[in-house]
PyMOL Python script that loads the backbone (N, CA, C, O; Angstrom):
from pymol import cmd

cmd.read_pdbstr("""\
ATOM      1  N   MET A   1     -31.163  -8.555 -19.545  1.00  0.00           N
ATOM      2  CA  MET A   1     -30.600  -8.414 -18.295  1.00  0.00           C
ATOM      3  C   MET A   1     -30.442  -7.325 -17.506  1.00  0.00           C
ATOM      4  O   MET A   1     -29.812  -6.584 -18.260  1.00  0.00           O
ATOM      5  N   SER A   2     -30.603  -6.689 -16.422  1.00  0.00           N
ATOM      6  CA  SER A   2     -31.076  -5.031 -15.832  1.00  0.00           C
ATOM      7  C   SER A   2     -29.488  -5.655 -14.427  1.00  0.00           C
ATOM      8  O   SER A   2     -29.534  -6.703 -13.783  1.00  0.00           O
ATOM      9  N   PHE A   3     -28.495  -4.760 -14.375  1.00  0.00           N
ATOM     10  CA  PHE A   3     -27.586  -4.718 -13.212  1.00  0.00           C
ATOM     11  C   PHE A   3     -27.945  -3.569 -12.064  1.00  0.00           C
ATOM     12  O   PHE A   3     -28.206  -2.433 -12.460  1.00  0.00           O
ATOM     13  N   THR A   4     -27.953  -3.785 -11.032  1.00  0.00           N
ATOM     14  CA  THR A   4     -27.571  -3.156 -10.435  1.00  0.00           C
ATOM     15  C   THR A   4     -26.352  -2.073 -10.154  1.00  0.00           C
ATOM     16  O   THR A   4     -25.208  -2.509 -10.278  1.00  0.00           O
ATOM     17  N   VAL A   5     -26.572  -0.355  -9.695  1.00  0.00           N
ATOM     18  CA  VAL A   5     -24.775   0.055 -10.078  1.00  0.00           C
ATOM     19  C   VAL A   5     -25.263   0.924  -8.807  1.00  0.00           C
ATOM     20  O   VAL A   5     -26.300   1.570  -8.657  1.00  0.00           O
ATOM     21  N   ALA A   6     -24.280   0.744  -8.033  1.00  0.00           N
ATOM     22  CA  ALA A   6     -23.821   1.179  -6.578  1.00  0.00           C
ATOM     23  C   ALA A   6     -22.667   1.830  -6.716  1.00  0.00           C
ATOM     24  O   ALA A   6     -21.712   1.387  -7.355  1.00  0.00           O
ATOM     25  N   PHE A   7     -22.698   3.085  -6.033  1.00  0.00           N
ATOM     26  CA  PHE A   7     -21.357   4.141  -6.158  1.00  0.00           C
ATOM     27  C   PHE A   7     -20.572   3.784  -4.767  1.00  0.00           C
ATOM     28  O   PHE A   7     -21.185   3.628  -3.710  1.00  0.00           O
ATOM     29  N   GLU A   8     -19.359   3.689  -4.864  1.00  0.00           N
ATOM     30  CA  GLU A   8     -18.694   4.130  -3.714  1.00  0.00           C
ATOM     31  C   GLU A   8     -18.902   5.383  -3.320  1.00  0.00           C
ATOM     32  O   GLU A   8     -19.569   6.019  -4.137  1.00  0.00           O
ATOM     33  N   PRO A   9     -18.522   6.085  -2.196  1.00  0.00           N
ATOM     34  CA  PRO A   9     -18.578   7.675  -1.629  1.00  0.00           C
ATOM     35  C   PRO A   9     -17.636   8.039  -2.586  1.00  0.00           C
ATOM     36  O   PRO A   9     -17.955   8.783  -3.513  1.00  0.00           O
ATOM     37  N   LYS A  10     -16.532   7.605  -2.466  1.00  0.00           N
ATOM     38  CA  LYS A  10     -15.514   8.310  -3.029  1.00  0.00           C
ATOM     39  C   LYS A  10     -15.526   8.589  -4.891  1.00  0.00           C
ATOM     40  O   LYS A  10     -14.943   9.460  -5.536  1.00  0.00           O
ATOM     41  N   ALA A  11     -16.351   7.568  -5.321  1.00  0.00           N
ATOM     42  CA  ALA A  11     -16.425   7.647  -6.830  1.00  0.00           C
ATOM     43  C   ALA A  11     -17.676   8.316  -7.318  1.00  0.00           C
ATOM     44  O   ALA A  11     -17.846   8.746  -8.459  1.00  0.00           O
ATOM     45  N   GLU A  12     -18.578   8.356  -6.269  1.00  0.00           N
ATOM     46  CA  GLU A  12     -19.825   9.297  -6.337  1.00  0.00           C
ATOM     47  C   GLU A  12     -19.197  10.843  -6.085  1.00  0.00           C
ATOM     48  O   GLU A  12     -19.842  11.594  -6.816  1.00  0.00           O
ATOM     49  N   LYS A  13     -18.524  11.350  -5.581  1.00  0.00           N
ATOM     50  CA  LYS A  13     -17.907  12.816  -5.566  1.00  0.00           C
ATOM     51  C   LYS A  13     -17.094  12.924  -6.542  1.00  0.00           C
ATOM     52  O   LYS A  13     -16.876  14.093  -6.859  1.00  0.00           O
ATOM     53  N   GLU A  14     -16.517  12.078  -7.189  1.00  0.00           N
ATOM     54  CA  GLU A  14     -15.703  12.167  -7.965  1.00  0.00           C
ATOM     55  C   GLU A  14     -16.358  12.490  -9.318  1.00  0.00           C
ATOM     56  O   GLU A  14     -15.930  13.482  -9.909  1.00  0.00           O
ATOM     57  N   PHE A  15     -17.374  11.749  -9.897  1.00  0.00           N
ATOM     58  CA  PHE A  15     -18.110  11.990 -11.048  1.00  0.00           C
ATOM     59  C   PHE A  15     -18.663  13.191 -10.723  1.00  0.00           C
ATOM     60  O   PHE A  15     -18.444  14.107 -11.516  1.00  0.00           O
ATOM     61  N   LEU A  16     -19.511  13.490  -9.484  1.00  0.00           N
ATOM     62  CA  LEU A  16     -20.285  15.173  -9.341  1.00  0.00           C
ATOM     63  C   LEU A  16     -18.901  15.890  -9.450  1.00  0.00           C
ATOM     64  O   LEU A  16     -19.330  17.042  -9.382  1.00  0.00           O
ATOM     65  N   HIS A  17     -17.877  16.000  -9.541  1.00  0.00           N
ATOM     66  CA  HIS A  17     -16.845  17.359 -10.042  1.00  0.00           C
ATOM     67  C   HIS A  17     -16.605  17.487 -11.181  1.00  0.00           C
ATOM     68  O   HIS A  17     -15.988  18.447 -11.642  1.00  0.00           O
ATOM     69  N   LEU A  18     -17.247  16.130 -12.117  1.00  0.00           N
ATOM     70  CA  LEU A  18     -17.045  16.497 -13.777  1.00  0.00           C
ATOM     71  C   LEU A  18     -17.549  17.401 -14.139  1.00  0.00           C
ATOM     72  O   LEU A  18     -18.192  18.042 -13.309  1.00  0.00           O
ATOM     73  N   ASP A  19     -17.498  17.859 -15.488  1.00  0.00           N
ATOM     74  CA  ASP A  19     -18.359  19.402 -15.839  1.00  0.00           C
ATOM     75  C   ASP A  19     -19.340  18.322 -16.459  1.00  0.00           C
ATOM     76  O   ASP A  19     -19.198  17.099 -16.467  1.00  0.00           O
ATOM     77  N   LYS A  20     -20.305  19.037 -16.943  1.00  0.00           N
ATOM     78  CA  LYS A  20     -21.318  18.373 -17.665  1.00  0.00           C
ATOM     79  C   LYS A  20     -21.134  17.570 -18.514  1.00  0.00           C
ATOM     80  O   LYS A  20     -21.321  16.372 -18.305  1.00  0.00           O
ATOM     81  N   ALA A  21     -20.858  17.890 -19.290  1.00  0.00           N
ATOM     82  CA  ALA A  21     -19.605  17.047 -21.092  1.00  0.00           C
ATOM     83  C   ALA A  21     -19.220  15.715 -20.109  1.00  0.00           C
ATOM     84  O   ALA A  21     -20.056  14.813 -20.157  1.00  0.00           O
ATOM     85  N   ALA A  22     -18.556  15.587 -19.606  1.00  0.00           N
ATOM     86  CA  ALA A  22     -17.641  14.024 -19.086  1.00  0.00           C
ATOM     87  C   ALA A  22     -18.719  13.420 -18.223  1.00  0.00           C
ATOM     88  O   ALA A  22     -18.789  12.198 -18.093  1.00  0.00           O
ATOM     89  N   GLN A  23     -19.735  14.412 -17.506  1.00  0.00           N
ATOM     90  CA  GLN A  23     -21.020  13.493 -16.581  1.00  0.00           C
ATOM     91  C   GLN A  23     -21.817  12.723 -17.723  1.00  0.00           C
ATOM     92  O   GLN A  23     -22.423  11.670 -17.524  1.00  0.00           O
ATOM     93  N   THR A  24     -21.759  13.210 -18.626  1.00  0.00           N
ATOM     94  CA  THR A  24     -22.992  12.811 -19.313  1.00  0.00           C
ATOM     95  C   THR A  24     -22.370  11.531 -20.498  1.00  0.00           C
ATOM     96  O   THR A  24     -23.070  10.565 -20.802  1.00  0.00           O
ATOM     97  N   GLN A  25     -20.882  11.765 -21.092  1.00  0.00           N
ATOM     98  CA  GLN A  25     -20.262  10.676 -21.263  1.00  0.00           C
ATOM     99  C   GLN A  25     -20.271   9.394 -20.405  1.00  0.00           C
ATOM    100  O   GLN A  25     -20.721   8.318 -20.800  1.00  0.00           O
ATOM    101  N   VAL A  26     -19.732   9.617 -19.201  1.00  0.00           N
ATOM    102  CA  VAL A  26     -19.371   8.938 -18.228  1.00  0.00           C
ATOM    103  C   VAL A  26     -21.107   8.051 -17.486  1.00  0.00           C
ATOM    104  O   VAL A  26     -21.261   6.948 -16.962  1.00  0.00           O
ATOM    105  N   ALA A  27     -22.014   9.069 -17.762  1.00  0.00           N
ATOM    106  CA  ALA A  27     -23.493   8.381 -17.176  1.00  0.00           C
ATOM    107  C   ALA A  27     -23.558   7.808 -18.697  1.00  0.00           C
ATOM    108  O   ALA A  27     -23.162   6.741 -18.227  1.00  0.00           O
ATOM    109  N   GLN A  28     -23.652   7.607 -19.689  1.00  0.00           N
ATOM    110  CA  GLN A  28     -23.762   6.536 -20.272  1.00  0.00           C
ATOM    111  C   GLN A  28     -23.321   5.370 -20.342  1.00  0.00           C
ATOM    112  O   GLN A  28     -24.026   4.371 -20.487  1.00  0.00           O
ATOM    113  N   LYS A  29     -21.645   5.394 -20.209  1.00  0.00           N
ATOM    114  CA  LYS A  29     -21.311   4.173 -19.919  1.00  0.00           C
ATOM    115  C   LYS A  29     -21.585   3.111 -18.914  1.00  0.00           C
ATOM    116  O   LYS A  29     -21.404   1.898 -19.018  1.00  0.00           O
ATOM    117  N   ILE A  30     -22.043   3.782 -17.953  1.00  0.00           N
ATOM    118  CA  ILE A  30     -22.499   3.639 -16.474  1.00  0.00           C
ATOM    119  C   ILE A  30     -24.292   3.166 -17.101  1.00  0.00           C
ATOM    120  O   ILE A  30     -24.725   2.224 -16.438  1.00  0.00           O
ATOM    121  N   ARG A  31     -24.969   3.501 -17.843  1.00  0.00           N
ATOM    122  CA  ARG A  31     -26.276   2.823 -18.135  1.00  0.00           C
ATOM    123  C   ARG A  31     -25.600   1.362 -18.999  1.00  0.00           C
ATOM    124  O   ARG A  31     -25.989   0.247 -18.650  1.00  0.00           O
ATOM    125  N   ASP A  32     -24.627   1.510 -20.070  1.00  0.00           N
ATOM    126  CA  ASP A  32     -24.545   0.627 -20.396  1.00  0.00           C
ATOM    127  C   ASP A  32     -23.750  -0.477 -19.671  1.00  0.00           C
ATOM    128  O   ASP A  32     -23.526  -1.578 -20.173  1.00  0.00           O
ATOM    129  N   LEU A  33     -23.325  -0.070 -18.389  1.00  0.00           N
ATOM    130  CA  LEU A  33     -22.891  -1.363 -17.410  1.00  0.00           C
ATOM    131  C   LEU A  33     -24.367  -1.750 -16.651  1.00  0.00           C
ATOM    132  O   LEU A  33     -24.695  -2.759 -16.026  1.00  0.00           O
ATOM    133  N   GLN A  34     -24.912  -0.839 -16.894  1.00  0.00           N
ATOM    134  CA  GLN A  34     -26.739  -1.500 -15.615  1.00  0.00           C
ATOM    135  C   GLN A  34     -27.096  -2.019 -16.819  1.00  0.00           C
ATOM    136  O   GLN A  34     -28.072  -2.673 -16.453  1.00  0.00           O
ATOM    137  N   SER A  35     -27.008  -2.220 -18.102  1.00  0.00           N
ATOM    138  CA  SER A  35     -27.841  -2.949 -19.267  1.00  0.00           C
ATOM    139  C   SER A  35     -27.107  -4.123 -19.159  1.00  0.00           C
ATOM    140  O   SER A  35     -27.724  -5.182 -19.040  1.00  0.00           O
ATOM    141  N   GLY A  36     -25.565  -4.113 -19.187  1.00  0.00           N
ATOM    142  CA  GLY A  36     -25.093  -5.527 -19.300  1.00  0.00           C
ATOM    143  C   GLY A  36     -23.858  -5.399 -20.218  1.00  0.00           C
ATOM    144  O   GLY A  36     -22.807  -5.995 -19.983  1.00  0.00           O
ATOM    145  N   HIS A  37     -24.014  -4.731 -21.088  1.00  0.00           N
ATOM    146  CA  HIS A  37     -23.057  -4.047 -22.201  1.00  0.00           C
ATOM    147  C   HIS A  37     -21.409  -4.161 -21.471  1.00  0.00           C
ATOM    148  O   HIS A  37     -20.971  -3.091 -21.048  1.00  0.00           O
ATOM    149  N   PHE A  38     -20.519  -5.381 -21.316  1.00  0.00           N
ATOM    150  CA  PHE A  38     -19.181  -5.446 -20.889  1.00  0.00           C
ATOM    151  C   PHE A  38     -18.371  -5.243 -21.820  1.00  0.00           C
ATOM    152  O   PHE A  38     -17.152  -5.096 -21.738  1.00  0.00           O
ATOM    153  N   GLU A  39     -19.205  -5.227 -22.963  1.00  0.00           N
ATOM    154  CA  GLU A  39     -18.065  -5.650 -24.389  1.00  0.00           C
ATOM    155  C   GLU A  39     -16.995  -4.215 -24.521  1.00  0.00           C
ATOM    156  O   GLU A  39     -17.288  -3.021 -24.465  1.00  0.00           O
ATOM    157  N   GLY A  40     -15.704  -4.874 -24.709  1.00  0.00           N
ATOM    158  CA  GLY A  40     -14.565  -3.645 -24.779  1.00  0.00           C
ATOM    159  C   GLY A  40     -13.799  -3.601 -23.891  1.00  0.00           C
ATOM    160  O   GLY A  40     -12.645  -3.263 -24.151  1.00  0.00           O
ATOM    161  N   ASP A  41     -14.275  -4.019 -22.160  1.00  0.00           N
ATOM    162  CA  ASP A  41     -13.824  -3.299 -20.820  1.00  0.00           C
ATOM    163  C   ASP A  41     -12.987  -4.589 -20.483  1.00  0.00           C
ATOM    164  O   ASP A  41     -13.367  -5.750 -20.635  1.00  0.00           O
ATOM    165  N   LYS A  42     -11.465  -4.052 -19.874  1.00  0.00           N
ATOM    166  CA  LYS A  42     -10.376  -4.495 -19.528  1.00  0.00           C
ATOM    167  C   LYS A  42     -10.393  -5.193 -18.079  1.00  0.00           C
ATOM    168  O   LYS A  42     -10.781  -4.895 -16.949  1.00  0.00           O
ATOM    169  N   ALA A  43      -9.947  -5.967 -18.528  1.00  0.00           N
ATOM    170  CA  ALA A  43      -9.981  -6.706 -16.890  1.00  0.00           C
ATOM    171  C   ALA A  43      -8.280  -6.236 -16.253  1.00  0.00           C
ATOM    172  O   ALA A  43      -7.413  -6.362 -17.118  1.00  0.00           O
ATOM    173  N   LEU A  44      -7.876  -5.835 -15.156  1.00  0.00           N
ATOM    174  CA  LEU A  44      -7.359  -5.182 -14.463  1.00  0.00           C
ATOM    175  C   LEU A  44      -6.340  -6.203 -14.298  1.00  0.00           C
ATOM    176  O   LEU A  44      -6.589  -7.398 -14.458  1.00  0.00           O
ATOM    177  N   ARG A  45      -4.612  -5.523 -13.819  1.00  0.00           N
ATOM    178  CA  ARG A  45      -4.073  -6.995 -13.365  1.00  0.00           C
ATOM    179  C   ARG A  45      -3.249  -6.412 -11.781  1.00  0.00           C
ATOM    180  O   ARG A  45      -3.437  -5.253 -11.413  1.00  0.00           O
ATOM    181  N   GLY A  46      -2.590  -7.120 -11.178  1.00  0.00           N
ATOM    182  CA  GLY A  46      -1.415  -6.644  -9.939  1.00  0.00           C
ATOM    183  C   GLY A  46      -2.233  -6.151  -9.051  1.00  0.00           C
ATOM    184  O   GLY A  46      -3.328  -6.566  -9.431  1.00  0.00           O
ATOM    185  N   LYS A  47      -2.455  -5.315  -7.785  1.00  0.00           N
ATOM    186  CA  LYS A  47      -3.181  -5.137  -7.093  1.00  0.00           C
ATOM    187  C   LYS A  47      -4.809  -4.525  -7.636  1.00  0.00           C
ATOM    188  O   LYS A  47      -5.668  -4.219  -6.809  1.00  0.00           O
ATOM    189  N   HIS A  48      -4.986  -4.440  -8.817  1.00  0.00           N
ATOM    190  CA  HIS A  48      -6.601  -4.573  -8.754  1.00  0.00           C
ATOM    191  C   HIS A  48      -7.168  -5.572  -9.517  1.00  0.00           C
ATOM    192  O   HIS A  48      -8.266  -5.313 -10.011  1.00  0.00           O
ATOM    193  N   LYS A  49      -6.693  -6.618  -9.723  1.00  0.00           N
ATOM    194  CA  LYS A  49      -7.110  -7.690 -10.312  1.00  0.00           C
ATOM    195  C   LYS A  49      -8.226  -7.841  -9.779  1.00  0.00           C
ATOM    196  O   LYS A  49      -8.584  -7.351  -8.708  1.00  0.00           O
ATOM    197  N   GLY A  50      -9.131  -8.842 -10.822  1.00  0.00           N
ATOM    198  CA  GLY A  50     -10.424  -8.822 -10.227  1.00  0.00           C
ATOM    199  C   GLY A  50     -11.709  -7.928 -10.291  1.00  0.00           C
ATOM    200  O   GLY A  50     -12.864  -8.280 -10.055  1.00  0.00           O
ATOM    201  N   LYS A  51     -11.110  -6.311 -10.777  1.00  0.00           N
ATOM    202  CA  LYS A  51     -11.784  -5.258 -11.589  1.00  0.00           C
ATOM    203  C   LYS A  51     -11.530  -5.351 -12.884  1.00  0.00           C
ATOM    204  O   LYS A  51     -10.925  -6.222 -13.510  1.00  0.00           O
ATOM    205  N   PHE A  52     -12.217  -4.056 -13.343  1.00  0.00           N
ATOM    206  CA  PHE A  52     -12.537  -4.009 -14.978  1.00  0.00           C
ATOM    207  C   PHE A  52     -12.175  -2.685 -15.262  1.00  0.00           C
ATOM    208  O   PHE A  52     -11.453  -2.016 -14.524  1.00  0.00           O
ATOM    209  N   ARG A  53     -12.531  -2.397 -16.033  1.00  0.00           N
ATOM    210  CA  ARG A  53     -12.233  -0.640 -16.594  1.00  0.00           C
ATOM    211  C   ARG A  53     -13.211  -0.495 -17.703  1.00  0.00           C
ATOM    212  O   ARG A  53     -13.456  -1.442 -18.450  1.00  0.00           O
ATOM    213  N   LYS A  54     -13.670   0.448 -17.804  1.00  0.00           N
ATOM    214  CA  LYS A  54     -14.696   0.983 -18.608  1.00  0.00           C
ATOM    215  C   LYS A  54     -14.247   2.186 -19.058  1.00  0.00           C
ATOM    216  O   LYS A  54     -14.268   3.164 -18.312  1.00  0.00           O
ATOM    217  N   ARG A  55     -13.779   2.259 -20.348  1.00  0.00           N
ATOM    218  CA  ARG A  55     -13.533   3.610 -21.345  1.00  0.00           C
ATOM    219  C   ARG A  55     -14.547   4.500 -21.371  1.00  0.00           C
ATOM    220  O   ARG A  55     -15.576   3.845 -21.537  1.00  0.00           O
ATOM    221  N   ALA A  56     -14.858   5.934 -21.275  1.00  0.00           N
ATOM    222  CA  ALA A  56     -15.651   6.669 -21.283  1.00  0.00           C
ATOM    223  C   ALA A  56     -14.697   8.034 -22.139  1.00  0.00           C
ATOM    224  O   ALA A  56     -15.106   9.015 -21.518  1.00  0.00           O
ATOM    225  N   GLY A  57     -13.990   8.409 -22.878  1.00  0.00           N
ATOM    226  CA  GLY A  57     -13.384   9.213 -23.296  1.00  0.00           C
ATOM    227  C   GLY A  57     -12.174   9.253 -22.686  1.00  0.00           C
ATOM    228  O   GLY A  57     -11.578   8.245 -22.306  1.00  0.00           O
ATOM    229  N   ASP A  58     -11.772  10.386 -22.571  1.00  0.00           N
ATOM    230  CA  ASP A  58     -10.823  10.395 -21.511  1.00  0.00           C
ATOM    231  C   ASP A  58     -10.467  10.176 -19.907  1.00  0.00           C
ATOM    232  O   ASP A  58      -9.479  10.455 -19.228  1.00  0.00           O
ATOM    233  N   TRP A  59     -11.856   9.488 -19.599  1.00  0.00           N
ATOM    234  CA  TRP A  59     -12.067   8.743 -18.654  1.00  0.00           C
ATOM    235  C   TRP A  59     -12.280   7.711 -18.230  1.00  0.00           C
ATOM    236  O   TRP A  59     -12.433   6.965 -19.197  1.00  0.00           O
ATOM    237  N   ARG A  60     -12.390   7.180 -17.333  1.00  0.00           N
ATOM    238  CA  ARG A  60     -11.784   5.733 -16.917  1.00  0.00           C
ATOM    239  C   ARG A  60     -13.106   5.320 -15.805  1.00  0.00           C
ATOM    240  O   ARG A  60     -13.333   6.242 -15.021  1.00  0.00           O
ATOM    241  N   ILE A  61     -13.779   4.394 -15.667  1.00  0.00           N
ATOM    242  CA  ILE A  61     -14.774   3.687 -14.438  1.00  0.00           C
ATOM    243  C   ILE A  61     -13.903   2.633 -14.058  1.00  0.00           C
ATOM    244  O   ILE A  61     -13.432   1.856 -14.889  1.00  0.00           O
ATOM    245  N   ILE A  62     -13.712   2.582 -13.074  1.00  0.00           N
ATOM    246  CA  ILE A  62     -12.935   1.181 -12.451  1.00  0.00           C
ATOM    247  C   ILE A  62     -14.222   0.585 -11.610  1.00  0.00           C
ATOM    248  O   ILE A  62     -14.887   1.223 -10.795  1.00  0.00           O
ATOM    249  N   TYR A  63     -14.436  -0.940 -12.044  1.00  0.00           N
ATOM    250  CA  TYR A  63     -15.883  -0.815 -11.072  1.00  0.00           C
ATOM    251  C   TYR A  63     -15.770  -2.461 -10.601  1.00  0.00           C
ATOM    252  O   TYR A  63     -14.699  -2.807 -11.100  1.00  0.00           O
ATOM    253  N   LEU A  64     -16.213  -3.371 -10.051  1.00  0.00           N
ATOM    254  CA  LEU A  64     -16.105  -4.524  -9.477  1.00  0.00           C
ATOM    255  C   LEU A  64     -17.614  -5.211  -9.753  1.00  0.00           C
ATOM    256  O   LEU A  64     -18.588  -4.887  -9.075  1.00  0.00           O
ATOM    257  N   LYS A  65     -17.686  -6.258 -10.898  1.00  0.00           N
ATOM    258  CA  LYS A  65     -18.809  -7.004 -10.305  1.00  0.00           C
ATOM    259  C   LYS A  65     -19.181  -8.305  -9.618  1.00  0.00           C
ATOM    260  O   LYS A  65     -18.966  -9.457  -9.994  1.00  0.00           O
ATOM    261  N   GLU A  66     -19.889  -7.786  -8.343  1.00  0.00           N
ATOM    262  CA  GLU A  66     -19.991  -8.711  -7.540  1.00  0.00           C
ATOM    263  C   GLU A  66     -20.914 -10.600  -8.078  1.00  0.00           C
ATOM    264  O   GLU A  66     -22.068 -10.437  -8.473  1.00  0.00           O
ATOM    265  N   GLY A  67     -20.703 -11.247  -8.073  1.00  0.00           N
ATOM    266  CA  GLY A  67     -21.193 -12.294  -8.491  1.00  0.00           C
ATOM    267  C   GLY A  67     -22.643 -12.330  -8.308  1.00  0.00           C
ATOM    268  O   GLY A  67     -23.251 -11.316  -8.647  1.00  0.00           O
ATOM    269  N   ASN A  68     -23.326 -13.340  -7.820  1.00  0.00           N
ATOM    270  CA  ASN A  68     -24.479 -13.351  -8.065  1.00  0.00           C
ATOM    271  C   ASN A  68     -25.777 -12.073  -7.702  1.00  0.00           C
ATOM    272  O   ASN A  68     -26.784 -11.702  -8.306  1.00  0.00           O
ATOM    273  N   LEU A  69     -25.316 -11.801  -6.791  1.00  0.00           N
ATOM    274  CA  LEU A  69     -25.710 -10.357  -6.460  1.00  0.00           C
ATOM    275  C   LEU A  69     -26.124  -9.514  -7.714  1.00  0.00           C
ATOM    276  O   LEU A  69     -26.961  -8.625  -7.562  1.00  0.00           O
ATOM    277  N   LEU A  70     -25.455  -9.803  -9.216  1.00  0.00           N
ATOM    278  CA  LEU A  70     -26.022  -8.856 -10.123  1.00  0.00           C
ATOM    279  C   LEU A  70     -25.589  -7.068  -9.627  1.00  0.00           C
ATOM    280  O   LEU A  70     -25.958  -6.069 -10.244  1.00  0.00           O
ATOM    281  N   LEU A  71     -24.600  -7.089  -8.176  1.00  0.00           N
ATOM    282  CA  LEU A  71     -24.034  -5.496  -8.217  1.00  0.00           C
ATOM    283  C   LEU A  71     -22.710  -5.282  -8.808  1.00  0.00           C
ATOM    284  O   LEU A  71     -21.715  -5.947  -8.523  1.00  0.00           O
ATOM    285  N   ILE A  72     -22.763  -4.130  -9.808  1.00  0.00           N
ATOM    286  CA  ILE A  72     -21.815  -2.837 -10.088  1.00  0.00           C
ATOM    287  C   ILE A  72     -21.563  -2.102  -9.119  1.00  0.00           C
ATOM    288  O   ILE A  72     -22.307  -1.153  -8.871  1.00  0.00           O
ATOM    289  N   THR A  73     -20.451  -2.374  -8.349  1.00  0.00           N
ATOM    290  CA  THR A  73     -19.529  -1.501  -7.720  1.00  0.00           C
ATOM    291  C   THR A  73     -19.145  -0.460  -8.739  1.00  0.00           C
ATOM    292  O   THR A  73     -18.937  -0.857  -9.885  1.00  0.00           O
ATOM    293  N   THR A  74     -19.035   0.728  -8.487  1.00  0.00           N
ATOM    294  CA  THR A  74     -18.059   1.468  -9.039  1.00  0.00           C
ATOM    295  C   THR A  74     -17.181   2.100  -8.430  1.00  0.00           C
ATOM    296  O   THR A  74     -17.838   2.887  -7.749  1.00  0.00           O
ATOM    297  N   ILE A  75     -16.075   2.284  -8.214  1.00  0.00           N
ATOM    298  CA  ILE A  75     -15.341   1.794  -7.505  1.00  0.00           C
ATOM    299  C   ILE A  75     -14.027   3.267  -7.680  1.00  0.00           C
ATOM    300  O   ILE A  75     -13.036   3.567  -7.013  1.00  0.00           O
ATOM    301  N   ARG A  76     -14.721   3.915  -8.992  1.00  0.00           N
ATOM    302  CA  ARG A  76     -13.416   4.545  -8.898  1.00  0.00           C
ATOM    303  C   ARG A  76     -14.069   5.781 -10.437  1.00  0.00           C
ATOM    304  O   ARG A  76     -14.745   5.255 -11.320  1.00  0.00           O
ATOM    305  N   ILE A  77     -13.681   7.626 -10.539  1.00  0.00           N
ATOM    306  CA  ILE A  77     -14.006   7.715 -12.038  1.00  0.00           C
ATOM    307  C   ILE A  77     -12.843   8.666 -11.935  1.00  0.00           C
ATOM    308  O   ILE A  77     -12.603   9.462 -11.028  1.00  0.00           O
ATOM    309  N   ALA A  78     -12.150   8.424 -13.068  1.00  0.00           N
ATOM    310  CA  ALA A  78     -10.968   9.569 -13.294  1.00  0.00           C
ATOM    311  C   ALA A  78     -10.550   9.745 -14.286  1.00  0.00           C
ATOM    312  O   ALA A  78     -10.509   8.836 -15.115  1.00  0.00           O
ATOM    313  N   HIS A  79     -10.020  11.186 -14.584  1.00  0.00           N
ATOM    314  CA  HIS A  79      -9.013  10.740 -15.423  1.00  0.00           C
ATOM    315  C   HIS A  79      -7.941   9.830 -15.634  1.00  0.00           C
ATOM    316  O   HIS A  79      -7.352   9.490 -14.608  1.00  0.00           O
ATOM    317  N   TRP A  80      -7.383   9.161 -17.132  1.00  0.00           N
ATOM    318  CA  TRP A  80      -6.509   8.459 -17.249  1.00  0.00           C
ATOM    319  C   TRP A  80      -5.725   8.346 -16.748  1.00  0.00           C
ATOM    320  O   TRP A  80      -5.585   7.282 -16.145  1.00  0.00           O
ATOM    321  N   ARG A  81      -4.800   9.266 -16.678  1.00  0.00           N
ATOM    322  CA  ARG A  81      -3.399   9.597 -16.098  1.00  0.00           C
ATOM    323  C   ARG A  81      -3.387   9.154 -14.483  1.00  0.00           C
ATOM    324  O   ARG A  81      -2.406   8.635 -13.951  1.00  0.00           O
ATOM    325  N   GLU A  82      -4.770   9.477 -13.725  1.00  0.00           N
ATOM    326  CA  GLU A  82      -4.631   9.515 -12.538  1.00  0.00           C
ATOM    327  C   GLU A  82      -5.596   8.357 -11.679  1.00  0.00           C
ATOM    328  O   GLU A  82      -5.914   8.335 -10.490  1.00  0.00           O
ATOM    329  N   VAL A  83      -5.977   7.232 -13.022  1.00  0.00           N
ATOM    330  CA  VAL A  83      -6.537   6.348 -12.267  1.00  0.00           C
ATOM    331  C   VAL A  83      -5.432   5.275 -11.906  1.00  0.00           C
ATOM    332  O   VAL A  83      -5.782   4.856 -10.802  1.00  0.00           O
ATOM    333  N   TYR A  84      -4.970   5.014 -12.056  1.00  0.00           N
ATOM    334  CA  TYR A  84      -3.940   3.440 -11.796  1.00  0.00           C
ATOM    335  C   TYR A  84      -3.636   3.391 -10.898  1.00  0.00           C
ATOM    336  O   TYR A  84      -2.948   2.439 -10.530  1.00  0.00           O
TER     337      TYR A  84
END
""", "prot")
cmd.dss("prot")
cmd.show_as("cartoon", "prot")
cmd.util.cbc("prot")
cmd.orient("prot")
């Protein structure tokens, strides 16, 4: 099963500002999401309830799975110290 990945404008901007090595690492994790590999992803709590976190080295991809549309909206890509 393949999912569609959409970037929020802020997430796209954050991705494009990463160095090439980090972009490669994050892009691989986004391809994993697109392929339906959600193993090890953590559900967030509090004000981020309903969203999930995927780890990509020191970077975190915060995303939302949108029901029957099978759409994964990437909300944020940031260093783990800044993401929450």
